C-alpha positions in Angstrom: 0.0 0.0 -0.1 1.5 3.5 -1.1 0.5 7.0 -0.9 -1.4 8.3 -3.7 -2.6 11.7 -2.5 -0.2 13.0 0.4 -2.6 16.1 1.3 -5.6 14.0 1.5 -4.1 11.0 2.7 -5.7 8.5 0.0 -3.8 5.3 -0.7 -3.4 2.9 -3.4 -4.1 -0.8 -2.4 -1.8 -3.5 -3.1 -3.0 -6.2 -5.2 -0.5 -8.7 -3.1 -2.0 -8.2 0.3 -5.2 -7.0 1.9 -4.0 -4.1 4.1 -6.1 -1.0 4.7 -5.1 2.3 6.1 -5.5 2.8 9.8 -7.6 5.2 11.7 -4.5 7.2 12.4 -3.7 7.2 8.6 -7.1 8.7 7.5 -8.2 12.2 6.5 -11.0 12.6 4.3 -13.9 10.3 3.8 -12.1 8.6 0.7 -9.4 6.9 2.1 -8.1 4.4 -0.5 -8.6 3.3 -4.3 -7.8 -0.1 -6.1 -7.7 -3.4 -4.9 -10.2 -6.1 -5.7 -13.4 -7.8 -4.2 -11.7 -10.7 -2.5 -13.6 -12.1 0.3 -10.8 -11.6 2.6 -10.2 -8.1 1.5 -13.9 -7.2 2.0 -13.9 -8.4 5.5 -10.6 -6.7 6.4 -12.2 -3.6 5.1 -15.2 -3.8 7.5 -13.2 -4.7 10.3 -11.1 -1.6 9.6 -14.5 0.7 9.4 -14.1 0.9 5.7 -16.5 -0.1 2.7 -16.4 0.1 -1.0 -18.7 2.7 -2.5 -18.2 2.3 -6.3 -16.0 1.3 -9.1 -14.7 4.3 -11.3 -14.6 4.2 -15.1 -11.1 3.0 -14.9 -11.9 0.0 -12.9 -10.7 1.1 -9.4 -12.8 0.5 -6.3 -13.2 3.5 -4.1 -13.1 2.7 -0.5 -14.7 4.9 2.3 -14.5 5.6 5.8 -16.8 8.5 6.3 -15.4 11.2 9.1 -19.4 11.5 10.3 -20.7 8.0 10.5 -24.6 7.3 10.4 -25.4 4.6 12.9 -28.4 3.5 15.0 -28.6 1.5 18.3 -31.3 -1.1 17.5 -33.2 -0.3 20.8 -33.7 3.3 19.6 -35.4 2.8 16.4 -38.4 5.1 16.2 -41.8 3.5 15.1 -44.4 5.8 14.0 -48.0 4.8 14.3 -48.2 4.0 10.7 -45.2 2.0 10.8 -46.8 0.0 13.8 -50.1 -0.8 11.8 -47.9 -1.8 8.6 -45.9 -4.2 11.2 -49.0 -5.8 12.6 -51.8 -5.7 10.3 -50.7 -5.2 6.7 -50.0 -8.8 6.0 -46.2 -8.4 5.5 -44.3 -11.9 5.9 -40.8 -11.1 6.9 -38.0 -13.9 6.0 -34.2 -13.9 6.0 -31.7 -15.3 3.5 -34.3 -16.6 1.0 -33.5 -14.3 -1.9 -30.2 -12.6 -1.0 -29.2 -12.0 -4.6 -32.6 -10.8 -5.7 -32.6 -8.3 -2.6 -29.6 -7.0 -4.1 -30.5 -6.7 -7.7 -33.7 -4.8 -6.6 -31.7 -2.4 -4.2 -29.6 -1.9 -7.7 -32.6 -1.5 -9.7 -34.9 1.0 -7.5 -35.2 4.3 -8.3 -34.0 6.7 -5.7 -34.0 10.4 -5.5 -31.2 12.6 -6.5 -29.6 9.5 -8.0 -29.1 8.9 -11.5 -27.5 5.5 -11.3 -26.3 2.8 -8.7 -23.1 1.7 -7.4 -24.3 -1.9 -7.0 -22.9 -3.3 -10.2 -22.5 -6.9 -11.0 -19.0 -7.0 -9.3 -20.7 -5.9 -6.2 -23.4 -8.7 -6.7 -21.0 -11.4 -7.2 -18.5 -10.0 -4.2 -21.5 -9.9 -1.7 -23.0 -13.1 -2.8 -19.6 -14.8 -2.1 -19.9 -13.3 1.4 -23.5 -14.5 1.7 -22.3 -18.1 0.9 -19.5 -17.6 3.6 -22.4 -16.8 6.1 -20.9 -13.3 6.4 -23.6 -11.4 4.7 -27.2 -11.8 5.0 -30.5 -10.3 3.9 -34.0 -9.5 5.5 -36.9 -9.9 3.1 -40.5 -8.6 3.2 -43.0 -10.3 1.3 -46.6 -9.5 0.5 -48.9 -12.1 -1.1 -45.7 -14.3 -1.8 -44.2 -11.5 -3.6 -40.7 -10.0 -2.7 -41.6 -6.3 -2.1 -38.9 -4.9 0.3 -35.8 -5.8 1.9 -32.3 -4.8 2.9 -28.8 -6.6 3.2 -25.6 -6.1 4.9 -22.7 -7.9 6.8 -22.1 -8.9 10.4 -18.8 -7.9 11.6 -18.3 -8.8 15.1 -21.1 -7.1 17.1 -21.8 -4.6 14.5 -24.2 -5.1 11.4 -22.9 -3.1 8.6 -26.0 -2.1 6.4 -25.3 -1.8 2.7 -28.9 -1.0 1.1 -32.5 -1.4 1.3 -35.5 -1.2 -1.3 -39.3 -1.0 -1.0 -41.8 -1.5 -3.6 -44.8 -0.7 -1.3 -45.2 1.6 1.4 -43.5 0.6 4.6 -41.9 -2.5 3.1 -38.2 -1.9 3.9 -39.3 -0.2 7.3 -40.6 -3.3 8.3 -37.6 -5.2 7.2 -35.5 -2.6 9.1 -37.8 -3.2 12.2 -37.2 -6.7 12.1 -33.4 -6.2 11.7 -33.5 -4.3 14.8 -35.3 -7.1 16.7 -32.7 -9.4 15.4 -30.0 -7.2 16.4 -31.3 -6.9 20.2 -31.8 -10.6 20.3 -28.3 -11.3 19.2 -26.3 -8.4 21.1 -25.5 -6.5 18.1 -24.4 -3.1 19.7 -25.1 -0.8 16.5 -26.3 -0.9 13.0 -24.0 1.0 10.8 -25.7 3.0 8.2 -22.7 4.7 6.7 -23.9 8.0 5.7 -26.6 10.4 6.6 -30.0 10.4 4.8 -33.3 11.8 5.9 -34.9 8.3 5.7 -32.5 7.0 8.2 -32.7 9.9 10.4 -36.6 9.5 10.5 -35.8 5.9 11.7 -33.7 7.2 14.8 -30.3 6.9 13.3 -27.7 9.6 14.0 -24.2 10.6 13.3 -21.4 9.9 15.3 -17.5 10.8 14.6 -15.4 8.3 12.9 -13.2 7.9 16.1 -16.4 7.0 17.8 -17.3 4.4 15.4 -13.9 2.8 15.5 -14.2 2.8 19.4 -17.3 0.7 19.0 -16.0 -1.6 16.2 -13.0 -2.3 18.1 -14.3 -2.9 21.5 -14.1 -6.3 22.9 -17.0 -5.7 25.4 
């Protein structure tokens, strides 16, 4: 690993090993470029508070560790009256790991405000499907009348759930999946759900920003 941009402390990853910049080596949100989607490299990235966001036009993966990290304590999810009604009486059936790859593809295809394209390319789908087969990544899915209408996926790294993306085809379908993720997280002593970066939707569910240092302290804590 060598320095690519000294001012902003951006590193070019080695092909021969899976090392990543440490917290002390980071400055901006973008911390590294290059490397590949080898499962061990991905695991090392998440263990060091880093995630891949997109592949540029030259084929380089861009790796991020935001200075402000959006996270949620599973016990602090905000449940509105309308969401509570959706959870209890809308007929949603929630499952896990039945359609992992399809959840990813739905996340890639869903139209989002202020976004013209998706970072979830075929490379991402193949890479995270490999992690799913290694039982590191998993999905929570929401069904209505036997149709997949919402869901989310992410990774479990120690006692942190690293959320990647979610989608919804009908009102509250992704929120119901998120609610069940929080219930699962509480039952399995998951400290926080990592939501990566701020958005209004996550804030409405109770997520808030903490510093990168705070996030690393949680991630690296043994207790």
